[in-house]
C-alpha positions in Angstrom: 0.1 0.0 -0.1 2.6 2.3 0.9 4.7 1.7 -2.3 1.3 2.5 -4.3 1.0 5.8 -1.9 4.4 7.0 -3.1 4.7 6.0 -6.8 1.0 7.5 -7.7 0.3 10.1 -5.1 3.7 11.3 -3.7 3.0 10.8 -0.3 5.2 8.9 2.2 2.8 8.1 4.9 -1.1 7.9 5.5 -3.1 10.4 7.4 -5.2 9.2 10.4 -7.8 6.7 9.3 -6.9 6.2 5.6 -4.8 3.0 6.1 -7.7 1.2 7.9 -10.3 1.8 5.6 -8.1 0.9 2.5 -7.3 -2.1 4.5 -11.0 -3.1 4.8 -11.8 -2.4 1.1 -8.9 -4.6 -0.3 -10.1 -7.3 2.0 -13.5 -7.2 0.3 -15.6 -5.5 3.0 -17.9 -3.1 3.0 -17.1 0.5 4.9 -18.1 4.0 6.0 -15.2 6.6 6.4 -16.3 9.7 8.2 -13.4 12.1 8.3 -13.2 15.9 8.8 -13.2 18.1 5.8 -9.9 18.3 3.8 -8.5 14.8 5.8 -8.3 12.7 2.6 -11.4 11.0 2.3 -11.1 10.6 -1.7 -7.7 8.6 -1.1 -9.5 5.9 0.5 -11.1 4.9 -2.8 -8.5 6.1 -5.4 -5.6 3.8 -3.9 -7.9 0.7 -3.6 -9.1 1.5 -7.4 -5.7 0.6 -8.6 -5.3 -2.5 -6.6 -8.9 -3.9 -7.7 -9.1 -6.0 -10.8 -12.2 -4.2 -11.9 -13.9 -0.8 -12.1 -14.4 1.4 -9.0 -18.0 3.4 -9.6 -18.1 6.6 -7.8 -21.4 8.3 -7.0 -21.2 11.8 -6.6 -23.4 14.9 -6.4 -22.2 17.5 -8.5 -20.6 17.6 -12.0 -17.7 20.2 -10.5 -17.1 17.8 -7.5 -16.5 15.1 -10.3 -14.4 17.1 -12.6 -12.1 18.4 -9.7 -11.7 14.8 -8.9 -11.2 13.7 -12.5 -8.4 16.6 -12.9 -6.4 15.1 -10.0 -6.4 11.7 -11.1 -5.6 12.4 -14.7 -2.6 14.4 -13.5 -1.6 10.9 -11.1 -2.0 8.9 -14.6 -4.7 7.1 -13.0 -7.1 6.2 -15.8 -10.7 7.6 -14.6 -13.9 8.9 -16.6 -17.1 10.5 -15.6 -20.5 10.7 -17.3 -22.8 13.5 -16.9 -25.3 15.8 -18.5 -22.7 18.5 -19.6 -20.8 15.9 -21.8 -21.2 15.9 -25.6 -22.3 12.7 -27.5 -18.5 11.7 -28.4 -17.4 12.0 -24.8 -20.4 9.8 -23.4 -19.8 7.3 -26.0 -16.3 7.2 -25.4 -16.3 7.0 -21.6 -19.0 4.2 -21.7 -16.6 2.1 -24.3 -13.6 2.5 -21.9 -15.7 1.4 -18.8 -17.0 -1.7 -20.7 -13.9 -2.7 -21.9 -12.4 -2.6 -18.5 -9.8 0.2 -19.4 -10.5 2.6 -16.7 -10.2 2.0 -12.8 -12.5 4.8 -12.0 -16.0 5.8 -13.5 -17.9 8.5 -12.0 -21.7 9.3 -12.3 -24.5 11.3 -10.5 -27.1 9.2 -8.4 -29.7 10.4 -11.0 -27.7 8.8 -13.8 -29.4 5.2 -13.0 -32.7 6.5 -14.0 -31.4 6.4 -17.5 -32.5 3.1 -19.2 -29.9 3.3 -21.9 -27.1 4.0 -19.3 -28.4 1.2 -17.0 -28.3 -1.4 -20.1 -24.7 -0.1 -20.6 -23.8 -0.8 -16.9 -24.8 -4.4 -16.9 -22.0 -5.0 -19.5 -19.5 -3.5 -16.9 -17.6 -5.2 -14.1 -17.8 -3.2 -11.0 -15.6 -4.3 -8.0 -16.6 -1.3 -5.6 -19.2 1.2 -5.4 -18.3 4.6 -3.8 -20.8 6.9 -2.4 -19.3 10.4 -1.9 -21.5 12.7 0.2 -23.2 9.9 1.6 -25.1 11.5 4.6 -27.5 11.9 1.6 -28.7 8.8 1.9 -30.4 9.5 5.1 -33.7 11.3 5.6 -31.9 13.0 8.6 -29.0 14.1 6.4 -28.3 17.6 6.1 -29.0 17.6 2.4 -30.9 14.5 2.0 -31.5 13.3 -1.7 -34.1 10.8 -2.5 -32.5 9.4 -5.2 -29.5 8.4 -3.0 -32.2 6.0 -1.3 -32.2 3.9 -4.3 -28.6 3.0 -4.1 -28.8 0.0 -2.0 -31.3 -1.3 -4.7 -28.8 -0.5 -7.5 -25.9 -2.2 -5.6 -28.2 -5.3 -5.7 -29.6 -5.1 -9.2 -25.8 -4.6 -10.8 -24.6 -7.3 -8.2 -22.2 -5.1 -6.7 -20.4 -6.8 -4.0 -18.8 -4.0 -1.7 -19.5 -0.2 -0.9 -17.6 2.5 0.5 -19.6 5.4 2.0 -17.8 8.8 2.6 -18.7 11.9 4.3 -17.4 15.0 6.6 -20.7 15.1 8.3 -22.8 12.4 9.8 -24.8 12.4 13.3 -25.3 9.1 15.1 -28.7 8.6 13.8 -27.4 9.3 10.4 -24.6 6.8 10.8 -27.1 4.1 11.9 -29.4 4.8 9.0 -26.1 4.4 6.5 -25.0 0.9 8.2 -28.6 -0.5 8.3 -29.2 0.3 4.5 -25.9 -1.2 3.3 -25.6 -4.0 5.8 -22.4 -2.8 7.2 -21.1 -3.7 10.4 -19.9 -1.4 13.4 -16.3 -2.7 13.2 -16.1 -1.3 9.8 -17.2 2.2 10.4 -14.1 4.8 10.8 -14.6 7.9 12.4 -11.7 10.5 12.8 -13.6 13.0 14.4 -14.5 16.5 13.5 -12.5 19.2 15.5 -10.2 21.2 13.6 -8.0 23.3 15.9 -7.0 25.8 12.9 -10.6 27.1 12.5 -11.3 30.1 14.7 -15.2 30.1 15.1 -17.2 33.3 15.9 -20.9 34.5 15.8 -22.0 37.9 16.3 -25.8 39.2 17.1 -26.1 42.2 14.6 -29.1 44.3 13.4 -29.8 43.7 9.9 -29.1 47.1 8.4 -25.5 47.0 9.7 -24.4 44.1 8.0 -23.3 45.6 5.0 -20.5 47.9 6.9 -19.8 45.2 9.2 -19.3 43.0 6.2 -16.7 45.8 4.4 -15.1 46.3 8.1 -14.4 42.6 8.2 -12.8 42.1 4.4 -10.9 45.0 4.9 -8.8 43.1 7.4 -8.5 40.1 4.8 -8.4 42.2 1.7 -5.7 39.8 -0.2 -7.2 36.6 1.2 -9.5 34.0 -0.3 -12.8 34.1 1.5 -16.5 32.7 0.8 -19.3 35.0 1.9 -22.4 32.8 2.0 -25.8 34.1 2.0 -29.3 32.4 1.9 -31.1 33.9 -1.4 -29.7 34.3 -5.2 -30.7 37.9 -5.1 -28.7 38.9 -2.0 -25.8 37.1 -3.8 -25.9 39.5 -6.6 -26.5 42.7 -4.8 -23.9 41.9 -2.1 -21.6 41.0 -5.1 -22.2 44.4 -6.8 -22.1 46.3 -3.5 -18.6 44.9 -3.0 -17.3 46.0 -6.2 -18.5 49.4 -6.1 -16.3 49.5 -2.5 -13.1 48.6 -4.2 -13.3 44.5 -3.9 -13.0 42.0 -6.6 -16.0 39.6 -6.0 -18.2 37.4 -8.0 -21.7 36.0 -7.3 -22.1 32.3 -7.4 -25.7 30.5 -7.3 -27.9 27.9 -9.1 -29.6 30.8 -11.4 -26.5 31.1 -13.1 -26.0 28.5 -16.1 -23.6 25.7 -15.6 -20.8 27.7 -18.1 -20.9 30.8 -16.0 -20.5 28.7 -12.7 -17.8 26.8 -14.0 -15.9 30.0 -15.0 -16.3 31.7 -11.7 -15.2 28.6 -9.9 -12.2 28.6 -11.9 -11.1 31.9 -11.6 -11.4 31.3 -7.6 -9.4 28.5 -7.6 -6.8 29.9 -9.6 -6.8 33.1 -7.3 -7.8 35.6 -10.1 -10.5 36.5 -7.5 -10.3 36.4 -4.1 -14.2 36.9 -2.9 -17.1 34.5 -3.8 -20.4 35.7 -2.7 -22.4 32.5 -3.0 -25.4 30.3 -2.0 -25.0 27.1 -0.5 -24.7 26.0 -4.3 -21.1 26.7 -4.2 -18.5 24.7 -2.3 -19.4 21.1 -2.3 -16.3 19.6 -3.4 -14.1 22.4 -3.7 -10.4 21.4 -2.8 -8.9 24.8 -2.5 -6.2 24.7 0.4 -6.0 28.5 1.1 -9.3 29.7 1.9 -8.8 31.6 4.9 -12.3 32.8 5.6 -16.1 31.8 5.7 -18.3 34.6 6.4 -22.0 33.9 6.9 -23.9 37.1 6.0 -27.1 35.1 6.6 -27.6 32.5 9.1 -26.8 28.8 7.9 -29.7 26.6 7.5 -28.8 24.2 10.0 -25.5 22.9 12.3 -24.9 20.3 9.9 -24.8 23.1 6.9 -22.7 25.2 8.9 -20.1 22.4 9.7 -20.0 21.5 6.0 -19.6 25.1 4.8 -16.9 25.9 7.2 -15.1 22.9 6.6 -13.7 24.5 3.4 -11.8 26.9 5.0 -8.0 26.1 6.4 -7.5 22.8 4.5 -3.7 23.5 4.5 -3.8 23.4 8.4 -3.3 27.1 8.8 -5.3 29.5 11.2 -8.7 30.4 9.3 -11.4 32.6 10.5 -15.3 31.8 10.4 -17.7 34.4 11.1 -21.4 34.5 11.7 -23.8 37.5 11.3 -26.7 36.6 13.5 -29.9 38.6 13.0 -33.5 38.1 13.7 -35.0 38.9 10.0 -33.1 35.6 8.7 -35.4 33.3 10.9 -38.3 34.1 8.7 -36.5 33.1 5.3 -35.3 29.9 7.2 -38.9 29.0 8.3 -40.1 29.8 4.4 -37.4 27.1 3.2 -38.5 24.5 5.9 -42.3 24.8 4.7 -41.5 24.9 1.2 -39.8 21.1 1.6 -43.2 19.8 3.3 -46.5 19.1 1.3 -49.8 20.5 2.7 -52.2 18.0 3.9 -54.9 19.0 1.3 -52.4 18.4 -1.5 -51.3 15.1 -0.3 -54.8 13.9 0.1 -55.7 14.7 -3.5 -52.0 13.1 -4.7 -53.2 9.8 -2.4 -57.1 10.2 -3.8 -55.8 10.2 -7.2 -53.5 7.0 -6.6 -56.1 5.1 -5.0 -58.8 6.0 -8.0 -55.8 4.6 -10.5 -57.8 1.8 -12.5 -54.5 -0.2 -13.6 -52.1 -2.1 -11.2 -49.4 0.5 -12.5 -48.8 4.0 -11.8 -46.9 6.3 -14.1 -45.2 9.3 -12.8 -43.5 12.2 -14.5 -41.8 14.3 -11.8 -42.1 17.5 -13.9 -45.8 17.1 -14.5 -47.0 16.1 -11.2 -44.8 18.9 -9.7 -46.7 21.3 -11.7 -50.3 19.7 -11.5 -50.0 19.1 -7.9 -48.0 22.3 -6.7 -45.4 20.2 -4.7 -41.6 21.0 -5.3 -39.8 18.1 -6.9 -37.5 17.3 -4.0 -40.6 16.8 -1.7 -42.6 14.8 -4.3 -39.3 12.4 -4.7 -39.4 12.2 -0.9 -43.2 11.3 -1.1 -42.5 8.5 -3.6 -39.9 7.1 -1.4 -42.1 7.0 1.6 -44.9 5.0 -0.4 -42.1 2.7 -1.6 -41.0 2.2 2.1 -44.4 1.5 3.1 -44.9 -1.0 1.0 -47.7 0.8 -1.2 -45.6 1.1 -4.6 -42.7 -0.8 -6.1 -40.5 0.9 -8.9 -40.6 -1.2 -11.7 -38.8 1.0 -14.5 -37.6 4.1 -15.4 -37.9 5.4 -19.1 -38.8 8.3 -21.2 -42.0 9.0 -23.4 -40.4 11.0 -26.1 -37.3 10.7 -28.0 -35.4 13.1 -30.3 -33.3 11.4 -32.8 -30.6 12.7 -35.8 -29.3 10.1 -37.9 -25.7 10.9 -38.9 -25.7 8.9 -42.3 -28.3 8.1 -44.7 -31.2 5.8 -43.6 -29.9 2.7 -45.8 -26.7 2.8 -43.9 -28.4 2.7 -40.6 -30.8 -0.3 -41.7 -27.5 -2.1 -43.0 -26.0 -1.8 -39.6 -29.0 -2.8 -37.8 -29.5 -6.0 -40.0 -26.6 -7.5 -38.4 -28.4 -7.5 -35.0 -32.1 -7.4 -35.4 -34.9 -8.8 -37.5 -36.1 -7.2 -40.4 -39.3 -6.5 -39.2 -38.2 -4.8 -36.0 -36.0 -2.4 -38.1 -39.0 -1.4 -40.6 -41.3 -0.9 -37.4 -38.7 1.6 -36.1 -38.7 3.4 -39.3 -42.2 3.7 -39.4 -42.6 4.9 -35.7 -40.8 8.0 -36.7 -42.0 11.5 -37.1 -39.6 12.6 -39.6 -38.6 16.4 -39.5 -35.9 18.5 -41.8 -32.9 17.8 -38.9 -34.6 15.9 -35.9 -36.9 12.7 -35.7 -39.3 12.3 -33.2 -40.5 9.0 -31.6 -43.4 8.5 -29.3 -41.5 5.6 -27.0 -45.1 4.3 -25.8 -46.0 3.7 -29.6 -43.0 1.5 -29.8 -44.5 -1.8 -28.8 -46.3 -4.2 -31.3 -47.6 -7.7 -29.6 -48.4 -9.2 -33.0 -44.9 -8.6 -34.5 -43.4 -9.6 -31.0 -41.8 -6.1 -31.0 -40.8 -4.8 -27.3 -39.7 -1.4 -25.9 -36.4 -3.0 -25.0 -35.9 -3.5 -28.7 -35.7 0.5 -29.1 -33.1 0.6 -26.4 -31.0 -1.8 -28.3 -31.3 0.0 -31.5 -30.0 3.2 -29.8 -27.3 1.3 -28.3 -26.4 -0.1 -31.5 -26.5 3.0 -33.4 -24.6 5.0 -30.9 -21.9 2.5 -30.6 -21.5 2.7 -34.6 -21.4 6.6 -34.2 -24.6 7.0 -36.4 -27.2 8.7 -34.1 -27.4 11.6 -31.8 -30.2 11.6 -29.4 -31.9 13.6 -26.7 -34.5 12.0 -24.1 -37.6 14.1 -23.2 -40.1 13.6 -20.6 -38.4 11.1 -18.4 -41.1 8.9 -16.3 -41.0 6.1 -13.5 -43.5 3.1 -13.6 -44.6 1.9 -10.3 -46.4 -1.1 -9.4 -49.1 -0.6 -6.8 -49.0 -3.1 -4.0 -51.8 -2.2 -1.8 -54.1 0.7 -1.1 -52.1 4.0 0.6 
């Protein structure tokens, strides 16, 4: 292990907990690693990945987090790829083919990627030795940024016959740890916790009237003018206003939030990482997975959403071990905004009753859900809607059958006859003709209603369509876009 550590990573010794976790993984045991932010969690899967025979599948919540890890691995000559929505078709195909040929050590995806039927069919052709779940507290409904899609990961582990898992997080309460152990059947002896205390962080909270905060922020920043700083705010409009205010007062800052497109966010993040700008005014959309060692200051202009969020956010300071400063401006006005966020994450009783009534009135044994349409029709935010569906599963009301999509946009990159010639090597003639008959042909893109792609008389199934897409994609003959993703559930009992 030490030889690999020095050869690939340039370190002569392990940090606390790393060797213990790596040893468990190499001995084919599932494990949980709970290390303070900046304590080297990633090495716990990166090093074993080099020693394992097959692929290490890393499930990570953010594209920026994946890209940072990928850049690091590439610099270390460790073959790794990612699959995410920002990629071109060529990048996606290349990553899939490398993984299926077992020519990479690490494949990184988001949890939502499992919903994609085409990806799932590709995954069945891959050999996975280890599934790593980053920010694993998201698995638990008591985790500070619970994501319902994470709850499905134990199901996927079984479905794709993945023997072992490694769960990584910096913040997990005892209740969350118990939940993580239970969901993945991990023994207590395979939970490694190194502690959360970081002596180099100086934590301060100051009660202050809201109208004084802008001037107080200027006062704080003038003392730290050439130091990397993140100013956390609750709302996007506050981030934009505050960044303009700082720039008008002689500071060089940028705002960062989910309202900006991915290209803008990436550009701003890179400028901050490279030291071109010293101050980022951001919502909690910024920071997860940011591996910048010299962030000296974390200032909470607004109250953090929870103690767990606070621990996560200040954890980005002082990763180089040097003294760093964390300040919270505590104002009563922020409480109302936080309460609104909390209420927004719940479903009103009458809305819930309508949803359940509609489910009961459903005439079929199957129930089909489009998150986009259901969120709009029932006026429920997508996250609580996903959580509701998970609860219905956990209570044995519904059983997920499949993820699919209703509409497909296709663009052929060669003439029809070339497409047909390729397909004839793999599929019956009647299936190929049926495929072309189902297309709504336009000038550039062809449209296909997936539900209509089924013909019992000709023994044509929806799975044939997935096979067609895979064949044409591999031959570089098609470009496609998935529209209207939905999930099919089987109704097991009355709710």
